[in-house]
C-alpha positions as CSV (number, residue, x, y, z in Angstrom):
1,M,48.5,35.1,143.5
2,F,48.6,39.0,144.0
3,E,51.4,39.9,146.3
4,G,50.8,36.5,148.4
5,R,47.1,36.6,148.4
6,R,45.4,34.0,146.4
7,V,42.6,35.1,143.8
8,L,39.4,33.5,142.8
9,V,37.6,35.3,139.9
10,V,33.9,34.7,139.6
11,V,31.6,35.5,136.5
12,P,27.9,35.3,137.6
13,A,26.0,34.6,134.4
14,R,22.5,33.1,135.0
15,G,20.3,32.1,131.9
16,G,17.1,33.7,132.9
17,S,17.9,37.5,132.2
18,Q,14.5,39.2,131.6
19,G,15.3,42.3,129.7
20,V,17.3,40.7,127.2
21,K,16.8,37.0,127.0
22,L,20.0,34.9,127.3
23,K,21.8,37.9,127.7
24,N,25.0,36.5,128.7
25,L,25.5,34.7,125.3
26,R,24.7,37.9,123.4
27,E,27.8,39.2,121.2
28,V,29.7,42.3,121.3
29,G,32.1,42.3,118.5
30,G,31.7,38.9,117.6
31,V,32.3,37.7,121.1
32,S,29.6,36.7,123.7
33,L,29.5,38.6,126.8
34,V,30.3,35.8,129.1
35,G,33.2,35.1,126.4
36,R,34.5,38.5,126.9
37,A,34.8,38.1,130.5
38,G,36.8,35.0,130.3
39,D,38.9,36.5,127.5
40,V,40.1,39.3,130.2
41,V,40.8,36.9,132.8
42,K,43.1,35.0,130.6
43,A,45.2,38.3,130.2
44,L,45.5,38.3,134.0
45,D,48.8,36.6,135.5
46,F,47.8,36.9,139.0
47,V,44.6,34.8,139.0
48,D,44.7,31.6,140.7
49,R,41.1,30.2,139.7
50,A,38.6,31.5,137.4
51,I,34.8,30.0,137.3
52,V,31.6,30.9,136.0
53,S,28.5,30.7,138.2
54,T,25.6,29.8,136.1
55,D,22.5,27.7,136.0
56,H,22.5,27.3,132.2
57,P,24.4,24.6,130.4
58,E,25.3,26.7,127.1
59,I,26.4,29.4,129.1
60,A,28.7,27.1,131.1
61,R,29.8,25.5,127.6
62,V,30.8,28.8,126.2
63,A,32.5,30.2,129.4
64,K,34.7,26.9,129.2
65,Q,35.9,27.8,125.8
66,H,37.0,31.0,126.9
67,G,39.0,29.5,129.7
68,L,36.4,29.8,132.7
69,D,35.8,26.5,134.8
70,A,32.3,25.5,135.6
71,P,32.8,23.2,138.6
72,F,29.1,23.4,139.6
73,M,25.8,24.4,138.4
74,R,24.2,27.1,140.4
75,P,20.9,25.8,142.3
76,E,17.8,27.1,141.5
77,D,17.2,29.1,144.8
78,L,20.0,31.4,143.7
79,S,19.0,31.6,140.0
80,G,16.2,34.2,140.1
81,P,15.9,37.9,139.4
82,I,15.9,39.0,143.1
83,V,19.1,37.1,144.5
84,S,21.9,39.2,145.7
85,D,25.6,39.4,144.6
86,W,26.6,38.3,148.2
87,Q,24.6,35.3,147.9
88,V,25.9,34.2,144.6
89,L,29.6,35.0,145.4
90,T,29.3,33.4,149.0
91,H,27.8,30.5,147.3
92,A,30.6,30.3,144.7
93,L,33.6,30.8,147.1
94,R,32.5,27.9,149.3
95,E,32.0,25.6,146.6
96,V,35.3,26.1,145.3
97,E,37.0,26.2,148.3
98,K,35.4,23.1,149.3
99,R,36.2,21.2,146.0
100,D,39.9,22.8,145.7
101,G,40.7,22.1,149.4
102,L,42.2,25.4,150.0
103,T,41.0,29.0,150.8
104,Y,41.1,32.1,148.7
105,D,41.9,35.4,150.1
106,I,40.5,37.8,147.4
107,L,37.5,37.4,145.4
108,V,37.0,39.2,142.2
109,M,33.5,39.6,140.4
110,L,33.3,40.3,137.0
111,Q,30.0,40.7,135.5
112,P,29.7,39.8,131.8
113,T,27.1,43.0,131.3
114,S,30.4,45.3,131.3
115,P,32.1,44.3,128.2
116,S,34.1,47.5,128.1
117,R,36.3,46.1,130.9
118,T,40.0,45.7,130.2
119,P,42.8,43.6,132.1
120,E,44.1,46.8,133.2
121,H,40.9,47.8,135.0
122,V,40.8,44.5,137.0
123,R,44.5,44.9,137.9
124,A,44.0,48.1,139.2
125,T,41.1,47.4,141.3
126,V,42.7,44.5,143.0
127,D,45.8,46.5,143.4
128,K,43.9,49.4,145.1
129,L,42.3,46.5,147.5
130,V,45.7,45.3,148.5
131,K,47.9,48.6,148.8
132,G,45.0,50.4,150.2
133,G,43.9,48.0,152.8
134,F,40.4,47.8,152.0
135,D,37.9,45.4,152.7
136,A,36.3,45.9,149.1
137,V,37.0,48.0,146.0
138,W,34.4,48.8,143.3
139,T,34.7,50.4,139.9
140,V,32.6,53.4,139.6
141,S,31.9,56.0,136.9
142,E,30.8,59.8,137.2
143,T,27.0,60.2,136.8
144,D,25.9,62.7,134.1
145,S,24.7,65.8,136.0
146,K,21.4,65.1,134.1
147,G,21.0,62.1,136.3
148,H,22.2,63.8,139.5
149,P,19.9,63.1,142.3
150,L,19.3,66.8,143.1
151,K,17.6,67.1,139.7
152,Q,15.4,64.1,140.0
153,F,11.7,64.2,140.6
154,R,8.7,62.3,141.9
155,I,5.4,62.2,140.6
156,G,2.5,62.1,143.4
157,P,-0.6,60.0,143.2
158,N,-2.4,63.0,142.3
159,G,-0.1,63.6,139.4
160,S,1.8,66.3,141.5
161,L,5.6,67.1,140.6
162,D,7.6,66.9,143.9
163,Y,11.6,67.2,144.1
164,Y,13.2,63.7,144.9
165,D,15.3,65.5,147.3
166,P,13.8,69.1,148.6
167,A,17.6,70.4,148.3
168,G,17.0,70.1,144.5
169,A,15.0,73.4,144.6
170,K,18.0,75.5,145.2
171,I,19.8,74.2,142.0
172,I,19.9,76.8,139.4
173,A,23.1,75.5,137.6
174,R,24.7,72.4,137.1
175,Q,27.8,73.9,138.5
176,Q,26.3,74.0,141.9
177,L,26.2,70.0,142.0
178,Q,28.6,68.1,143.7
179,P,29.9,64.9,141.5
180,V,28.0,61.9,142.2
181,Y,29.0,58.3,141.0
182,H,27.5,55.0,140.1
183,R,28.8,51.5,140.1
184,N,29.6,50.5,136.4
185,G,30.0,46.8,136.9
186,V,33.5,46.7,135.5
187,A,35.2,44.9,138.6
188,Y,34.7,44.1,142.2
189,A,37.3,43.1,144.5
190,I,36.5,41.8,147.9
191,T,38.4,40.1,150.7
192,R,37.4,36.7,152.0
193,S,36.8,38.3,155.4
194,C,34.5,41.0,154.1
195,L,32.5,38.2,152.3
196,L,32.3,35.9,155.1
197,D,32.7,37.5,158.5
198,Q,31.1,41.0,157.6
199,G,28.5,39.4,155.4
200,T,28.6,41.9,152.5
201,I,30.3,42.9,149.4
202,Y,30.3,46.4,150.6
203,G,32.5,46.2,153.8
204,A,33.5,48.7,156.6
205,K,36.2,50.2,154.6
206,T,35.3,49.9,150.7
207,G,37.0,52.1,148.2
208,A,36.3,53.4,145.0
209,L,38.4,53.0,141.6
210,L,37.1,55.8,139.1
211,I,37.2,54.8,135.3
212,E,37.2,57.5,133.0
213,G,35.4,57.5,129.6
214,E,32.5,55.8,128.2
215,L,31.2,52.3,129.1
216,A,28.7,49.9,128.0
217,N,26.7,48.1,130.6
218,I,24.0,45.7,129.3
219,D,20.4,45.8,130.4
220,T,18.6,46.4,127.0
221,E,18.8,45.8,123.6
222,L,19.8,49.6,123.1
223,D,22.5,48.9,125.4
224,L,24.0,46.1,123.0
225,I,23.8,48.6,120.2
226,W,26.0,51.0,122.2
227,A,28.4,48.4,123.3
228,N,29.0,47.5,119.7
229,F,29.3,51.0,118.6
230,L,31.8,51.5,121.3
231,F,33.9,48.5,120.0
232,D,33.7,49.5,116.6
233,R,34.9,52.8,117.3
234,E,37.8,51.6,119.3
235,R,38.7,48.9,116.7
236,S,38.8,51.8,114.0
237,K,41.6,53.6,116.1
238,A,43.8,50.6,115.9
C-alpha cells in the first residue's frame, strides 16, 4: 500500500508488435524489456499486486520469471495495434479485482518499451499522485527544440511547404520557443475513479512528473541500439 491506498501495477505487453517483432522479449543489457519492468516492480515495497497483460504465452512465461503474475490472457479484441491504454487497463483492473475479491485504489502502468526507468521514477510518480491530489500523473521529458511544434511543417498535395502552426513563421531563434514536453512512457499513475468513473487515463486533474536526462523508448531497431548504448554507458560509470 501507498499511504493507505492499495496499488496495482499493470505491465501491458502484447505479442503482436509490428515495428520490432516480439518487441517485449527483446533484450537491453541482457534482460528482456518485460523482464526489466518486472525487476523494477520487485524493488518497490508499496506494490500490492503486479501483473502482465499479454496475449502471448512466452511473454507471460518470461514475465513470471521476473515476478509479474499473469492471471489471464488478454483477449484478441484487446490485442490489436489500435487499442487504447484505457481499454487495456480497465480490462486488467476489472479482471484482477474480480479474481482477488477486492478493489485497488491506484493503478500504475509500466510500459516495457521504456527500459530506462528506475524504481525511484515510479515511486515519485505515485507520490505526486497521492500528495498532489491528482486524478493521474504521467512522466514526461522535455522535447528537443528541433521537434518543437512551431518548427514543424506540412507538405501540401501540390508539394507546397506550409507551417504546421502559422505562428511558426514568427520564430527566428530557438530562444523564442516556450518549452514543450512529451510523455516518455516511464510511468503512469492513475486513480481507480479516474479510470472507471471518468473513463480515461488523462483525468480532469492530471499532473506531470518531469524526468531529466536521456531515456530510451523502444519503437524501432535503432531505439534498441540506443537503449543498449545508454545501459552500457551507465554500467561503465559504476
